[in-house]
Gaussian input, Z-matrix of N, CA and C with variables (Angstrom, degrees):
# hf/3-21g

backbone

0 1
 N
 C     1     B1
 C     2     B2     1     A1
 N     3     B3     2     A2     1     D1
 C     4     B4     3     A3     2     D2
 C     5     B5     4     A4     3     D3
 N     6     B6     5     A5     4     D4
 C     7     B7     6     A6     5     D5
 C     8     B8     7     A7     6     D6
 N     9     B9     8     A8     7     D7
 C    10    B10     9     A9     8     D8
 C    11    B11    10    A10     9     D9
 N    12    B12    11    A11    10    D10
 C    13    B13    12    A12    11    D11
 C    14    B14    13    A13    12    D12
 N    15    B15    14    A14    13    D13
 C    16    B16    15    A15    14    D14
 C    17    B17    16    A16    15    D15
 N    18    B18    17    A17    16    D16
 C    19    B19    18    A18    17    D17
 C    20    B20    19    A19    18    D18
 N    21    B21    20    A20    19    D19
 C    22    B22    21    A21    20    D20
 C    23    B23    22    A22    21    D21
 N    24    B24    23    A23    22    D22
 C    25    B25    24    A24    23    D23
 C    26    B26    25    A25    24    D24
 N    27    B27    26    A26    25    D25
 C    28    B28    27    A27    26    D26
 C    29    B29    28    A28    27    D27
 N    30    B30    29    A29    28    D28
 C    31    B31    30    A30    29    D29
 C    32    B32    31    A31    30    D30
 N    33    B33    32    A32    31    D31
 C    34    B34    33    A33    32    D32
 C    35    B35    34    A34    33    D33
 N    36    B36    35    A35    34    D34
 C    37    B37    36    A36    35    D35
 C    38    B38    37    A37    36    D36
 N    39    B39    38    A38    37    D37
 C    40    B40    39    A39    38    D38
 C    41    B41    40    A40    39    D39
 N    42    B42    41    A41    40    D40
 C    43    B43    42    A42    41    D41
 C    44    B44    43    A43    42    D42
 N    45    B45    44    A44    43    D43
 C    46    B46    45    A45    44    D44
 C    47    B47    46    A46    45    D45
 N    48    B48    47    A47    46    D46
 C    49    B49    48    A48    47    D47
 C    50    B50    49    A49    48    D48
 N    51    B51    50    A50    49    D49
 C    52    B52    51    A51    50    D50
 C    53    B53    52    A52    51    D51
 N    54    B54    53    A53    52    D52
 C    55    B55    54    A54    53    D53
 C    56    B56    55    A55    54    D54
 N    57    B57    56    A56    55    D55
 C    58    B58    57    A57    56    D56
 C    59    B59    58    A58    57    D57
 N    60    B60    59    A59    58    D58
 C    61    B61    60    A60    59    D59
 C    62    B62    61    A61    60    D60
 N    63    B63    62    A62    61    D61
 C    64    B64    63    A63    62    D62
 C    65    B65    64    A64    63    D63
 N    66    B66    65    A65    64    D64
 C    67    B67    66    A66    65    D65
 C    68    B68    67    A67    66    D66
 N    69    B69    68    A68    67    D67
 C    70    B70    69    A69    68    D68
 C    71    B71    70    A70    69    D69
 N    72    B72    71    A71    70    D70
 C    73    B73    72    A72    71    D71
 C    74    B74    73    A73    72    D72
 N    75    B75    74    A74    73    D73
 C    76    B76    75    A75    74    D74
 C    77    B77    76    A76    75    D75
 N    78    B78    77    A77    76    D76
 C    79    B79    78    A78    77    D77
 C    80    B80    79    A79    78    D78
 N    81    B81    80    A80    79    D79
 C    82    B82    81    A81    80    D80
 C    83    B83    82    A82    81    D81
 N    84    B84    83    A83    82    D82
 C    85    B85    84    A84    83    D83
 C    86    B86    85    A85    84    D84
 N    87    B87    86    A86    85    D85
 C    88    B88    87    A87    86    D86
 C    89    B89    88    A88    87    D87
 N    90    B90    89    A89    88    D88
 C    91    B91    90    A90    89    D89
 C    92    B92    91    A91    90    D90
 N    93    B93    92    A92    91    D91
 C    94    B94    93    A93    92    D92
 C    95    B95    94    A94    93    D93
 N    96    B96    95    A95    94    D94
 C    97    B97    96    A96    95    D95
 C    98    B98    97    A97    96    D96
 N    99    B99    98    A98    97    D97
 C   100   B100    99    A99    98    D98
 C   101   B101   100   A100    99    D99
 N   102   B102   101   A101   100   D100
 C   103   B103   102   A102   101   D101
 C   104   B104   103   A103   102   D102
 N   105   B105   104   A104   103   D103
 C   106   B106   105   A105   104   D104
 C   107   B107   106   A106   105   D105
 N   108   B108   107   A107   106   D106
 C   109   B109   108   A108   107   D107
 C   110   B110   109   A109   108   D108
 N   111   B111   110   A110   109   D109
 C   112   B112   111   A111   110   D110
 C   113   B113   112   A112   111   D111
 N   114   B114   113   A113   112   D112
 C   115   B115   114   A114   113   D113
 C   116   B116   115   A115   114   D114
 N   117   B117   116   A116   115   D115
 C   118   B118   117   A117   116   D116
 C   119   B119   118   A118   117   D117
 N   120   B120   119   A119   118   D118
 C   121   B121   120   A120   119   D119
 C   122   B122   121   A121   120   D120
 N   123   B123   122   A122   121   D121
 C   124   B124   123   A123   122   D122
 C   125   B125   124   A124   123   D123
 N   126   B126   125   A125   124   D124
 C   127   B127   126   A126   125   D125
 C   128   B128   127   A127   126   D126
 N   129   B129   128   A128   127   D127
 C   130   B130   129   A129   128   D128
 C   131   B131   130   A130   129   D129
 N   132   B132   131   A131   130   D130
 C   133   B133   132   A132   131   D131
 C   134   B134   133   A133   132   D132
 N   135   B135   134   A134   133   D133
 C   136   B136   135   A135   134   D134
 C   137   B137   136   A136   135   D135
 N   138   B138   137   A137   136   D136
 C   139   B139   138   A138   137   D137
 C   140   B140   139   A139   138   D138
 N   141   B141   140   A140   139   D139
 C   142   B142   141   A141   140   D140
 C   143   B143   142   A142   141   D141
 N   144   B144   143   A143   142   D142
 C   145   B145   144   A144   143   D143
 C   146   B146   145   A145   144   D144
 N   147   B147   146   A146   145   D145
 C   148   B148   147   A147   146   D146
 C   149   B149   148   A148   147   D147
 N   150   B150   149   A149   148   D148
 C   151   B151   150   A150   149   D149
 C   152   B152   151   A151   150   D150
 N   153   B153   152   A152   151   D151
 C   154   B154   153   A153   152   D152
 C   155   B155   154   A154   153   D153
 N   156   B156   155   A155   154   D154
 C   157   B157   156   A156   155   D155
 C   158   B158   157   A157   156   D156
 N   159   B159   158   A158   157   D157
 C   160   B160   159   A159   158   D158
 C   161   B161   160   A160   159   D159
 N   162   B162   161   A161   160   D160
 C   163   B163   162   A162   161   D161
 C   164   B164   163   A163   162   D162
 N   165   B165   164   A164   163   D163
 C   166   B166   165   A165   164   D164
 C   167   B167   166   A166   165   D165
 N   168   B168   167   A167   166   D166
 C   169   B169   168   A168   167   D167
 C   170   B170   169   A169   168   D168
 N   171   B171   170   A170   169   D169
 C   172   B172   171   A171   170   D170
 C   173   B173   172   A172   171   D171
 N   174   B174   173   A173   172   D172
 C   175   B175   174   A174   173   D173
 C   176   B176   175   A175   174   D174
 N   177   B177   176   A176   175   D175
 C   178   B178   177   A177   176   D176
 C   179   B179   178   A178   177   D177
 N   180   B180   179   A179   178   D178
 C   181   B181   180   A180   179   D179
 C   182   B182   181   A181   180   D180
 N   183   B183   182   A182   181   D181
 C   184   B184   183   A183   182   D182
 C   185   B185   184   A184   183   D183
 N   186   B186   185   A185   184   D184
 C   187   B187   186   A186   185   D185
 C   188   B188   187   A187   186   D186
 N   189   B189   188   A188   187   D187
 C   190   B190   189   A189   188   D188
 C   191   B191   190   A190   189   D189
 N   192   B192   191   A191   190   D190
 C   193   B193   192   A192   191   D191
 C   194   B194   193   A193   192   D192
 N   195   B195   194   A194   193   D193
 C   196   B196   195   A195   194   D194
 C   197   B197   196   A196   195   D195

   B1=1.4591
   B2=1.5398
   B3=1.3142
   B4=1.4856
   B5=1.5512
   B6=1.3135
   B7=1.4793
   B8=1.5388
   B9=1.3104
   B10=1.4536
   B11=1.5214
   B12=1.3183
   B13=1.4565
   B14=1.5407
   B15=1.3118
   B16=1.4790
   B17=1.5267
   B18=1.3197
   B19=1.4772
   B20=1.5543
   B21=1.3053
   B22=1.4743
   B23=1.5465
   B24=1.3166
   B25=1.4824
   B26=1.5129
   B27=1.3192
   B28=1.4613
   B29=1.5067
   B30=1.3167
   B31=1.5000
   B32=1.5047
   B33=1.3188
   B34=1.4532
   B35=1.5137
   B36=1.3193
   B37=1.4494
   B38=1.5237
   B39=1.3508
   B40=1.4419
   B41=1.5092
   B42=1.3240
   B43=1.4732
   B44=1.5323
   B45=1.3096
   B46=1.4574
   B47=1.5249
   B48=1.3314
   B49=1.4642
   B50=1.5177
   B51=1.2842
   B52=1.4718
   B53=1.5243
   B54=1.3441
   B55=1.4821
   B56=1.5115
   B57=1.3088
   B58=1.4640
   B59=1.5232
   B60=1.3247
   B61=1.4626
   B62=1.5221
   B63=1.3264
   B64=1.4470
   B65=1.4982
   B66=1.3341
   B67=1.4352
   B68=1.5261
   B69=1.3616
   B70=1.4324
   B71=1.5551
   B72=1.3252
   B73=1.4566
   B74=1.5325
   B75=1.3446
   B76=1.4443
   B77=1.5237
   B78=1.3200
   B79=1.4768
   B80=1.5205
   B81=1.3235
   B82=1.4759
   B83=1.5471
   B84=1.3236
   B85=1.4749
   B86=1.5700
   B87=1.2922
   B88=1.4777
   B89=1.5144
   B90=1.3114
   B91=1.5037
   B92=1.5050
   B93=1.3392
   B94=1.4652
   B95=1.5111
   B96=1.3096
   B97=1.4460
   B98=1.5308
   B99=1.3240
   B100=1.4820
   B101=1.5097
   B102=1.3239
   B103=1.4912
   B104=1.5075
   B105=1.3438
   B106=1.4949
   B107=1.5213
   B108=1.3344
   B109=1.4377
   B110=1.5108
   B111=1.3407
   B112=1.4633
   B113=1.5107
   B114=1.3217
   B115=1.4533
   B116=1.5140
   B117=1.3403
   B118=1.4613
   B119=1.4921
   B120=1.3029
   B121=1.4567
   B122=1.5311
   B123=1.2878
   B124=1.4779
   B125=1.5169
   B126=1.3022
   B127=1.4749
   B128=1.5252
   B129=1.3126
   B130=1.4601
   B131=1.5390
   B132=1.3165
   B133=1.4491
   B134=1.5192
   B135=1.3512
   B136=1.4326
   B137=1.5221
   B138=1.3207
   B139=1.4401
   B140=1.5096
   B141=1.3401
   B142=1.4925
   B143=1.5331
   B144=1.3105
   B145=1.4540
   B146=1.5034
   B147=1.3102
   B148=1.4729
   B149=1.5068
   B150=1.3296
   B151=1.4631
   B152=1.5439
   B153=1.3233
   B154=1.4727
   B155=1.5295
   B156=1.3147
   B157=1.4618
   B158=1.5031
   B159=1.3259
   B160=1.4582
   B161=1.5199
   B162=1.3478
   B163=1.4384
   B164=1.5279
   B165=1.3388
   B166=1.4685
   B167=1.5243
   B168=1.3042
   B169=1.4635
   B170=1.5432
   B171=1.3232
   B172=1.4612
   B173=1.5265
   B174=1.3097
   B175=1.4489
   B176=1.5451
   B177=1.3010
   B178=1.4982
   B179=1.5258
   B180=1.3335
   B181=1.4512
   B182=1.5076
   B183=1.3166
   B184=1.4434
   B185=1.5144
   B186=1.3376
   B187=1.4664
   B188=1.4765
   B189=1.3661
   B190=1.4422
   B191=1.5493
   B192=1.3410
   B193=1.4290
   B194=1.5118
   B195=1.3273
   B196=1.4889
   B197=1.5054
   A1=109.96
   A2=117.51
   A3=119.18
   A4=112.36
   A5=114.26
   A6=118.27
   A7=110.86
   A8=117.46
   A9=121.13
   A10=109.96
   A11=116.75
   A12=120.49
   A13=110.07
   A14=117.84
   A15=121.49
   A16=109.02
   A17=116.70
   A18=120.82
   A19=108.49
   A20=117.50
   A21=120.39
   A22=110.39
   A23=116.09
   A24=120.58
   A25=112.09
   A26=118.09
   A27=121.50
   A28=110.42
   A29=116.57
   A30=120.34
   A31=111.07
   A32=117.88
   A33=121.78
   A34=110.95
   A35=117.88
   A36=122.96
   A37=111.47
   A38=116.38
   A39=122.27
   A40=111.65
   A41=115.51
   A42=119.91
   A43=110.13
   A44=118.17
   A45=121.24
   A46=111.11
   A47=116.64
   A48=119.82
   A49=112.32
   A50=117.21
   A51=121.64
   A52=110.58
   A53=114.13
   A54=118.94
   A55=108.43
   A56=113.95
   A57=120.49
   A58=107.18
   A59=113.77
   A60=120.19
   A61=107.83
   A62=116.61
   A63=123.85
   A64=109.27
   A65=117.72
   A66=122.22
   A67=109.44
   A68=115.11
   A69=120.94
   A70=105.61
   A71=115.44
   A72=121.79
   A73=107.78
   A74=114.52
   A75=119.70
   A76=109.52
   A77=115.19
   A78=120.29
   A79=109.30
   A80=115.90
   A81=121.48
   A82=104.46
   A83=113.17
   A84=121.08
   A85=111.90
   A86=116.78
   A87=121.53
   A88=113.84
   A89=118.57
   A90=122.35
   A91=109.29
   A92=116.53
   A93=120.32
   A94=109.83
   A95=117.15
   A96=120.60
   A97=111.26
   A98=116.32
   A99=117.72
   A100=109.83
   A101=114.47
   A102=119.35
   A103=107.15
   A104=113.49
   A105=120.95
   A106=105.79
   A107=115.70
   A108=120.13
   A109=109.70
   A110=116.67
   A111=120.49
   A112=109.21
   A113=117.93
   A114=122.63
   A115=107.64
   A116=115.79
   A117=120.70
   A118=110.90
   A119=116.76
   A120=119.79
   A121=108.46
   A122=116.63
   A123=121.38
   A124=109.67
   A125=117.85
   A126=122.00
   A127=109.91
   A128=118.07
   A129=121.99
   A130=111.36
   A131=117.46
   A132=121.48
   A133=110.86
   A134=116.79
   A135=121.32
   A136=110.35
   A137=118.90
   A138=121.62
   A139=113.01
   A140=116.92
   A141=120.48
   A142=112.33
   A143=115.15
   A144=119.97
   A145=110.69
   A146=117.40
   A147=120.85
   A148=113.49
   A149=117.89
   A150=120.61
   A151=111.47
   A152=115.64
   A153=119.28
   A154=112.99
   A155=119.52
   A156=121.87
   A157=108.70
   A158=116.57
   A159=121.16
   A160=110.84
   A161=114.98
   A162=123.54
   A163=107.44
   A164=113.49
   A165=118.41
   A166=108.97
   A167=115.99
   A168=123.63
   A169=112.46
   A170=115.27
   A171=120.17
   A172=114.30
   A173=119.51
   A174=121.90
   A175=106.60
   A176=113.55
   A177=120.53
   A178=109.24
   A179=116.04
   A180=121.23
   A181=107.73
   A182=117.56
   A183=121.71
   A184=109.30
   A185=116.04
   A186=120.85
   A187=109.26
   A188=117.49
   A189=121.13
   A190=109.25
   A191=114.51
   A192=122.71
   A193=108.36
   A194=116.39
   A195=122.32
   A196=110.21
   D1=-42.20
   D2=178.44
   D3=-62.25
   D4=-39.97
   D5=179.39
   D6=-64.27
   D7=-40.70
   D8=179.93
   D9=-65.70
   D10=-42.54
   D11=177.99
   D12=-63.67
   D13=-39.92
   D14=-179.10
   D15=-65.56
   D16=-45.06
   D17=-179.64
   D18=-63.86
   D19=-43.69
   D20=179.31
   D21=-61.05
   D22=-46.73
   D23=178.69
   D24=-59.88
   D25=-43.01
   D26=178.98
   D27=-64.43
   D28=-42.68
   D29=178.89
   D30=-63.25
   D31=-42.25
   D32=178.17
   D33=-63.17
   D34=-40.80
   D35=177.01
   D36=-57.66
   D37=-44.34
   D38=-179.91
   D39=-62.09
   D40=-39.80
   D41=-177.21
   D42=-72.57
   D43=-37.41
   D44=-176.22
   D45=-72.21
   D46=-39.82
   D47=-176.24
   D48=-94.16
   D49=20.92
   D50=-177.68
   D51=-66.84
   D52=129.80
   D53=175.36
   D54=-104.26
   D55=140.74
   D56=-179.20
   D57=-133.23
   D58=169.87
   D59=173.67
   D60=-93.61
   D61=126.77
   D62=176.87
   D63=-115.17
   D64=146.44
   D65=179.26
   D66=-104.72
   D67=121.91
   D68=179.35
   D69=-102.09
   D70=120.45
   D71=-178.45
   D72=-111.08
   D73=129.66
   D74=179.01
   D75=-111.30
   D76=140.94
   D77=-179.03
   D78=-128.83
   D79=139.90
   D80=172.46
   D81=-120.05
   D82=123.26
   D83=179.95
   D84=53.42
   D85=38.20
   D86=174.98
   D87=82.92
   D88=-1.43
   D89=178.20
   D90=-103.95
   D91=130.82
   D92=177.51
   D93=-67.98
   D94=127.44
   D95=-175.56
   D96=-115.33
   D97=-29.80
   D98=-172.15
   D99=-157.35
   D100=141.43
   D101=171.67
   D102=-126.11
   D103=139.74
   D104=-178.26
   D105=-129.56
   D106=137.74
   D107=174.07
   D108=-96.36
   D109=125.39
   D110=-179.61
   D111=-119.96
   D112=128.41
   D113=-179.30
   D114=-100.31
   D115=129.32
   D116=178.90
   D117=159.33
   D118=-167.78
   D119=175.74
   D120=-77.34
   D121=162.94
   D122=-176.54
   D123=-60.93
   D124=-42.12
   D125=-177.60
   D126=-63.17
   D127=-45.90
   D128=-178.80
   D129=-70.41
   D130=-37.34
   D131=178.44
   D132=-65.88
   D133=-40.89
   D134=178.85
   D135=-65.26
   D136=-41.43
   D137=177.70
   D138=-65.02
   D139=-41.34
   D140=175.87
   D141=-63.59
   D142=-40.24
   D143=-179.78
   D144=-66.51
   D145=-41.53
   D146=-179.62
   D147=-65.69
   D148=-19.23
   D149=177.21
   D150=-65.98
   D151=-20.34
   D152=-179.20
   D153=-86.54
   D154=-2.28
   D155=176.94
   D156=-66.94
   D157=141.29
   D158=-179.50
   D159=-151.64
   D160=157.18
   D161=174.22
   D162=-142.23
   D163=98.18
   D164=-176.45
   D165=-116.57
   D166=115.77
   D167=-179.80
   D168=50.03
   D169=41.35
   D170=176.68
   D171=85.12
   D172=-3.73
   D173=175.50
   D174=-95.17
   D175=119.41
   D176=-172.69
   D177=-100.72
   D178=126.99
   D179=169.41
   D180=-106.41
   D181=119.30
   D182=-179.02
   D183=-115.60
   D184=123.44
   D185=179.88
   D186=-115.18
   D187=140.82
   D188=178.24
   D189=-150.80
   D190=157.90
   D191=178.73
   D192=-77.69
   D193=132.81
   D194=178.03
   D195=-104.07

C-alpha cells in the first residue's frame, strides 16, 4: 500500500510541475507582429507574455498565450 501511494504521489508531482512550450503572440493594431516561445508552466508563461503588453502614444501592443 505504501509503495502504491508513493508511486501515485510521484506521478501526481510530475503532472503538476509539467513544463511545456507556450506560444506568446503579440499584436499591434490587430496585426500579428511577433511570436515568442516560452517554456514553463502555464501560469509563468502567461505572466512572462503579459510583460510584453504596452500602450505607447495610443498604439496598443497586446500579447497573449495561444
